[in-house]
N, CA, C and O atoms as CSV, one atom per row, in Angstrom:
chain,resi,resn,atom,element,x,y,z
A,1,MET,N,N,101.998,96.208,100.117
A,1,MET,CA,C,101.599,97.343,99.319
A,1,MET,C,C,100.506,96.888,98.342
A,1,MET,O,O,100.674,95.877,97.660
A,2,PRO,N,N,99.403,97.613,98.270
A,2,PRO,CA,C,98.305,97.206,97.381
A,2,PRO,C,C,98.667,97.394,95.905
A,2,PRO,O,O,99.529,98.199,95.552
A,3,ALA,N,N,97.991,96.637,95.073
A,3,ALA,CA,C,98.191,96.750,93.619
A,3,ALA,C,C,97.751,98.125,93.154
A,3,ALA,O,O,96.830,98.723,93.711
A,4,ARG,N,N,98.420,98.614,92.129
A,4,ARG,CA,C,98.018,99.878,91.506
A,4,ARG,C,C,97.457,99.544,90.130
A,4,ARG,O,O,98.199,99.211,89.207
A,5,VAL,N,N,96.140,99.638,90.008
A,5,VAL,CA,C,95.457,99.337,88.757
A,5,VAL,C,C,94.996,100.655,88.137
A,5,VAL,O,O,94.326,101.465,88.779
A,6,VAL,N,N,95.374,100.846,86.871
A,6,VAL,CA,C,95.001,102.071,86.166
A,6,VAL,C,C,94.348,101.706,84.841
A,6,VAL,O,O,94.834,100.848,84.104
A,7,LEU,N,N,93.242,102.370,84.557
A,7,LEU,CA,C,92.560,102.264,83.269
A,7,LEU,C,C,92.784,103.585,82.543
A,7,LEU,O,O,92.269,104.622,82.961
A,8,TYR,N,N,93.552,103.550,81.456
A,8,TYR,CA,C,93.810,104.744,80.658
A,8,TYR,C,C,92.734,104.848,79.582
A,8,TYR,O,O,92.482,103.898,78.841
A,9,THR,N,N,92.107,106.017,79.512
A,9,THR,CA,C,90.984,106.228,78.599
A,9,THR,C,C,91.100,107.599,77.941
A,9,THR,O,O,92.047,108.348,78.178
A,10,ARG,N,N,90.107,107.902,77.108
A,10,ARG,CA,C,89.918,109.264,76.613
A,10,ARG,C,C,88.440,109.434,76.300
A,10,ARG,O,O,87.746,108.452,76.035
A,11,PRO,N,N,87.959,110.653,76.327
A,11,PRO,CA,C,86.534,110.900,76.080
A,11,PRO,C,C,86.109,110.427,74.683
A,11,PRO,O,O,86.863,110.529,73.716
A,12,GLY,N,N,84.892,109.911,74.613
A,12,GLY,CA,C,84.333,109.488,73.341
A,12,GLY,C,C,84.790,108.118,72.870
A,12,GLY,O,O,84.482,107.724,71.744
A,13,CYS,N,N,85.501,107.398,73.685
A,13,CYS,CA,C,86.032,106.083,73.318
A,13,CYS,C,C,85.037,105.004,73.744
A,13,CYS,O,O,84.851,104.763,74.937
A,14,HIS,N,N,84.397,104.352,72.762
A,14,HIS,CA,C,83.403,103.329,73.110
A,14,HIS,C,C,84.038,102.100,73.755
A,14,HIS,O,O,83.408,101.459,74.596
A,15,LEU,N,N,85.264,101.759,73.383
A,15,LEU,CA,C,85.934,100.628,74.020
A,15,LEU,C,C,86.262,100.946,75.480
A,15,LEU,O,O,86.269,100.054,76.329
A,16,CYS,N,N,86.532,102.211,75.765
A,16,CYS,CA,C,86.769,102.630,77.150
A,16,CYS,C,C,85.497,102.444,77.966
A,16,CYS,O,O,85.540,102.004,79.114
A,17,ASP,N,N,84.376,102.782,77.363
A,17,ASP,CA,C,83.087,102.599,78.042
A,17,ASP,C,C,82.832,101.125,78.345
A,17,ASP,O,O,82.222,100.797,79.363
A,18,GLU,N,N,83.293,100.242,77.474
A,18,GLU,CA,C,83.148,98.802,77.702
A,18,GLU,C,C,84.149,98.291,78.742
A,18,GLU,O,O,83.841,97.370,79.499
A,19,ALA,N,N,85.330,98.878,78.781
A,19,ALA,CA,C,86.389,98.420,79.692
A,19,ALA,C,C,86.114,98.789,81.140
A,19,ALA,O,O,86.463,98.036,82.049
A,20,ARG,N,N,85.499,99.930,81.362
A,20,ARG,CA,C,85.259,100.437,82.715
A,20,ARG,C,C,84.553,99.413,83.614
A,20,ARG,O,O,85.046,99.140,84.708
A,21,PRO,N,N,83.413,98.833,83.194
A,21,PRO,CA,C,82.764,97.851,84.070
A,21,PRO,C,C,83.561,96.558,84.220
A,21,PRO,O,O,83.429,95.871,85.234
A,22,VAL,N,N,84.380,96.216,83.238
A,22,VAL,CA,C,85.219,95.017,83.351
A,22,VAL,C,C,86.234,95.212,84.466
A,22,VAL,O,O,86.393,94.347,85.327
A,23,VAL,N,N,86.917,96.345,84.451
A,23,VAL,CA,C,87.916,96.629,85.485
A,23,VAL,C,C,87.243,96.729,86.854
A,23,VAL,O,O,87.748,96.185,87.836
A,24,ALA,N,N,86.126,97.408,86.919
A,24,ALA,CA,C,85.406,97.548,88.184
A,24,ALA,C,C,85.002,96.186,88.741
A,24,ALA,O,O,85.091,95.953,89.946
A,25,SER,N,N,84.560,95.289,87.866
A,25,SER,CA,C,84.134,93.962,88.293
A,25,SER,C,C,85.307,93.131,88.796
A,25,SER,O,O,85.205,92.478,89.834
A,26,VAL,N,N,86.418,93.152,88.069
A,26,VAL,CA,C,87.588,92.371,88.471
A,26,VAL,C,C,88.152,92.890,89.793
A,26,VAL,O,O,88.503,92.106,90.675
A,27,CYS,N,N,88.235,94.188,89.921
A,27,CYS,CA,C,88.812,94.774,91.133
A,27,CYS,C,C,87.864,94.684,92.315
A,27,CYS,O,O,88.297,94.559,93.460
A,28,GLY,N,N,86.570,94.748,92.033
A,28,GLY,CA,C,85.594,94.671,93.112
A,28,GLY,C,C,85.846,95.725,94.168
A,28,GLY,O,O,86.286,96.834,93.866
A,29,ARG,N,N,85.568,95.376,95.385
A,29,ARG,CA,C,85.783,96.308,96.496
A,29,ARG,C,C,87.149,96.124,97.149
A,29,ARG,O,O,87.557,96.930,97.986
A,30,SER,N,N,87.850,95.069,96.766
A,30,SER,CA,C,89.112,94.768,97.438
A,30,SER,C,C,90.332,95.425,96.799
A,30,SER,O,O,91.366,95.558,97.454
A,31,VAL,N,N,90.236,95.836,95.542
A,31,VAL,CA,C,91.377,96.447,94.856
A,31,VAL,C,C,90.947,97.801,94.306
A,31,VAL,O,O,90.046,97.891,93.472
A,32,ALA,N,N,91.603,98.844,94.783
A,32,ALA,CA,C,91.305,100.187,94.283
A,32,ALA,C,C,91.889,100.342,92.882
A,32,ALA,O,O,92.947,99.795,92.568
A,33,TRP,N,N,91.181,101.092,92.057
A,33,TRP,CA,C,91.694,101.368,90.715
A,33,TRP,C,C,91.337,102.800,90.371
A,33,TRP,O,O,90.452,103.404,90.977
A,34,GLU,N,N,92.046,103.329,89.385
A,34,GLU,CA,C,91.769,104.690,88.959
A,34,GLU,C,C,91.692,104.758,87.446
A,34,GLU,O,O,92.271,103.937,86.735
A,35,GLU,N,N,90.972,105.744,86.981
A,35,GLU,CA,C,90.851,105.989,85.549
A,35,GLU,C,C,91.594,107.283,85.236
A,35,GLU,O,O,91.421,108.294,85.917
A,36,VAL,N,N,92.427,107.234,84.193
A,36,VAL,CA,C,93.218,108.392,83.802
A,36,VAL,C,C,92.907,108.732,82.350
A,36,VAL,O,O,93.011,107.881,81.466
A,37,ASP,N,N,92.528,109.980,82.115
A,37,ASP,CA,C,92.231,110.493,80.778
A,37,ASP,C,C,93.542,110.883,80.107
A,37,ASP,O,O,94.190,111.843,80.525
A,38,ILE,N,N,93.941,110.143,79.064
A,38,ILE,CA,C,95.218,110.429,78.413
A,38,ILE,C,C,95.189,111.736,77.627
A,38,ILE,O,O,96.247,112.302,77.350
A,39,SER,N,N,94.015,112.227,77.265
A,39,SER,CA,C,93.948,113.456,76.480
A,39,SER,C,C,94.393,114.672,77.292
A,39,SER,O,O,94.650,115.732,76.722
A,40,ALA,N,N,94.486,114.533,78.598
A,40,ALA,CA,C,94.926,115.626,79.459
A,40,ALA,C,C,96.442,115.649,79.641
A,40,ALA,O,O,96.971,116.525,80.325
A,41,ASP,N,N,97.146,114.685,79.032
A,41,ASP,CA,C,98.593,114.567,79.238
A,41,ASP,C,C,99.260,114.178,77.919
A,41,ASP,O,O,99.026,113.085,77.403
A,42,ALA,N,N,100.080,115.060,77.379
A,42,ALA,CA,C,100.733,114.818,76.080
A,42,ALA,C,C,101.608,113.567,76.098
A,42,ALA,O,O,101.645,112.827,75.114
A,43,ALA,N,N,102.310,113.321,77.200
A,43,ALA,CA,C,103.182,112.142,77.280
A,43,ALA,C,C,102.370,110.851,77.251
A,43,ALA,O,O,102.758,109.887,76.590
A,44,LEU,N,N,101.243,110.828,77.966
A,44,LEU,CA,C,100.393,109.635,77.943
A,44,LEU,C,C,99.748,109.441,76.576
A,44,LEU,O,O,99.610,108.311,76.108
A,45,THR,N,N,99.353,110.535,75.937
A,45,THR,CA,C,98.772,110.445,74.602
A,45,THR,C,C,99.788,109.865,73.625
A,45,THR,O,O,99.443,109.031,72.789
A,46,GLU,N,N,101.030,110.304,73.730
A,46,GLU,CA,C,102.079,109.777,72.854
A,46,GLU,C,C,102.355,108.305,73.164
A,46,GLU,O,O,102.557,107.499,72.255
A,47,ARG,N,N,102.361,107.963,74.445
A,47,ARG,CA,C,102.680,106.587,74.855
A,47,ARG,C,C,101.601,105.594,74.437
A,47,ARG,O,O,101.913,104.531,73.901
A,48,TYR,N,N,100.326,105.934,74.680
A,48,TYR,CA,C,99.243,104.979,74.451
A,48,TYR,C,C,98.451,105.239,73.181
A,48,TYR,O,O,97.876,104.310,72.613
A,49,GLY,N,N,98.411,106.481,72.726
A,49,GLY,CA,C,97.770,106.851,71.473
A,49,GLY,C,C,96.508,106.097,71.136
A,49,GLY,O,O,95.478,106.268,71.789
A,50,GLU,N,N,96.585,105.271,70.126
A,50,GLU,CA,C,95.421,104.543,69.617
A,50,GLU,C,C,95.188,103.203,70.305
A,50,GLU,O,O,94.267,102.477,69.929
A,51,GLN,N,N,95.987,102.862,71.287
A,51,GLN,CA,C,95.819,101.568,71.959
A,51,GLN,C,C,94.756,101.593,73.046
A,51,GLN,O,O,94.415,100.541,73.587
A,52,ILE,N,N,94.234,102.741,73.376
A,52,ILE,CA,C,93.310,102.812,74.496
A,52,ILE,C,C,92.010,102.071,74.225
A,52,ILE,O,O,91.614,101.948,73.066
A,53,PRO,N,N,91.352,101.586,75.227
A,53,PRO,CA,C,91.759,101.653,76.614
A,53,PRO,C,C,92.951,100.746,76.893
A,53,PRO,O,O,93.145,99.725,76.233
A,54,VAL,N,N,93.736,101.137,77.876
A,54,VAL,CA,C,94.870,100.350,78.341
A,54,VAL,C,C,94.689,100.137,79.833
A,54,VAL,O,O,94.334,101.064,80.562
A,55,VAL,N,N,94.934,98.911,80.285
A,55,VAL,CA,C,94.906,98.610,81.716
A,55,VAL,C,C,96.309,98.214,82.138
A,55,VAL,O,O,96.959,97.381,81.506
A,56,THR,N,N,96.761,98.835,83.226
A,56,THR,CA,C,98.047,98.459,83.807
A,56,THR,C,C,97.841,97.996,85.243
A,56,THR,O,O,96.949,98.467,85.948
A,57,VAL,N,N,98.682,97.072,85.650
A,57,VAL,CA,C,98.747,96.648,87.046
A,57,VAL,C,C,100.189,96.864,87.467
A,57,VAL,O,O,101.106,96.252,86.918
A,58,ASP,N,N,100.381,97.733,88.439
A,58,ASP,CA,C,101.724,98.099,88.891
A,58,ASP,C,C,102.601,98.541,87.716
A,58,ASP,O,O,103.767,98.160,87.618
A,59,GLU,N,N,102.028,99.336,86.844
A,59,GLU,CA,C,102.669,99.955,85.682
A,59,GLU,C,C,102.969,98.995,84.526
A,59,GLU,O,O,103.527,99.425,83.517
A,60,ALA,N,N,102.621,97.731,84.638
A,60,ALA,CA,C,102.802,96.775,83.541
A,60,ALA,C,C,101.489,96.673,82.760
A,60,ALA,O,O,100.428,96.465,83.348
A,61,VAL,N,N,101.565,96.819,81.450
A,61,VAL,CA,C,100.367,96.719,80.614
A,61,VAL,C,C,99.868,95.281,80.630
A,61,VAL,O,O,100.620,94.351,80.338
A,62,VAL,N,N,98.589,95.105,80.974
A,62,VAL,CA,C,97.990,93.769,80.987
A,62,VAL,C,C,96.893,93.630,79.938
A,62,VAL,O,O,96.348,92.542,79.747
A,63,GLY,N,N,96.569,94.723,79.262
A,63,GLY,CA,C,95.572,94.636,78.201
A,63,GLY,C,C,95.303,95.984,77.571
A,63,GLY,O,O,95.477,97.035,78.187
A,64,PHE,N,N,94.869,95.920,76.311
A,64,PHE,CA,C,94.446,97.125,75.617
A,64,PHE,C,C,93.374,96.761,74.607
A,64,PHE,O,O,93.189,95.589,74.280
A,65,TRP,N,N,92.666,97.775,74.112
A,65,TRP,CA,C,91.494,97.657,73.251
A,65,TRP,C,C,90.368,96.912,73.960
A,65,TRP,O,O,89.589,97.530,74.686
A,66,ARG,N,N,90.268,95.629,73.771
A,66,ARG,CA,C,89.236,94.834,74.459
A,66,ARG,C,C,89.889,94.199,75.691
A,66,ARG,O,O,90.792,93.370,75.574
A,67,ILE,N,N,89.422,94.597,76.850
A,67,ILE,CA,C,90.060,94.169,78.096
A,67,ILE,C,C,89.522,92.805,78.521
A,67,ILE,O,O,88.319,92.617,78.705
A,68,ASP,N,N,90.449,91.860,78.673
A,68,ASP,CA,C,90.124,90.495,79.074
A,68,ASP,C,C,90.180,90.403,80.601
A,68,ASP,O,O,91.248,90.560,81.193
A,69,PRO,N,N,89.046,90.153,81.232
A,69,PRO,CA,C,89.054,90.102,82.704
A,69,PRO,C,C,89.992,89.033,83.259
A,69,PRO,O,O,90.564,89.218,84.333
A,70,ALA,N,N,90.158,87.934,82.555
A,70,ALA,CA,C,91.044,86.857,83.029
A,70,ALA,C,C,92.497,87.339,83.094
A,70,ALA,O,O,93.228,86.963,84.010
A,71,ARG,N,N,92.918,88.155,82.145
A,71,ARG,CA,C,94.293,88.677,82.159
A,71,ARG,C,C,94.503,89.638,83.323
A,71,ARG,O,O,95.562,89.634,83.951
A,72,VAL,N,N,93.504,90.453,83.609
A,72,VAL,CA,C,93.620,91.392,84.725
A,72,VAL,C,C,93.663,90.603,86.036
A,72,VAL,O,O,94.481,90.897,86.908
A,73,LYS,N,N,92.795,89.612,86.178
A,73,LYS,CA,C,92.792,88.765,87.381
A,73,LYS,C,C,94.127,88.082,87.565
A,73,LYS,O,O,94.665,88.059,88.672
A,74,ALA,N,N,94.675,87.521,86.488
A,74,ALA,CA,C,95.961,86.826,86.561
A,74,ALA,C,C,97.082,87.777,86.988
A,74,ALA,O,O,97.948,87.401,87.778
A,75,ALA,N,N,97.067,88.986,86.474
A,75,ALA,CA,C,98.076,89.978,86.847
A,75,ALA,C,C,97.980,90.319,88.327
A,75,ALA,O,O,98.996,90.488,89.000
A,76,LEU,N,N,96.768,90.417,88.824
A,76,LEU,CA,C,96.587,90.715,90.245
A,76,LEU,C,C,97.037,89.554,91.118
A,76,LEU,O,O,97.561,89.773,92.210
A,77,LYS,N,N,96.844,88.335,90.663
A,77,LYS,CA,C,97.267,87.165,91.438
A,77,LYS,C,C,98.788,87.008,91.450
A,77,LYS,O,O,99.354,86.521,92.429
A,78,ARG,N,N,99.449,87.417,90.366
A,78,ARG,CA,C,100.908,87.260,90.260
A,78,ARG,C,C,101.668,88.193,91.201
A,78,ARG,O,O,102.824,87.929,91.530
A,79,ARG,N,N,101.052,89.242,91.622
A,79,ARG,CA,C,101.802,90.214,92.410
A,79,ARG,C,C,101.944,89.817,93.824
A,79,ARG,O,O,102.554,90.541,94.611
């Protein structure tokens, strides 16, 4: 089963704009990832609030605010 990588964001978030290319680079063409706007979901807004951007791999948080590509890579290797 492939890894499920999610980048949680919201509009107007400059850190989200910085995180997007980091996640895209780490995942490359071999790992699909999706971006989810937390402002469209009250439960996600409550869960992540001010921590965005948040990156999860298989629902485990691997980073927030400034996304470290090494942590995302390590999470993908552990699975």
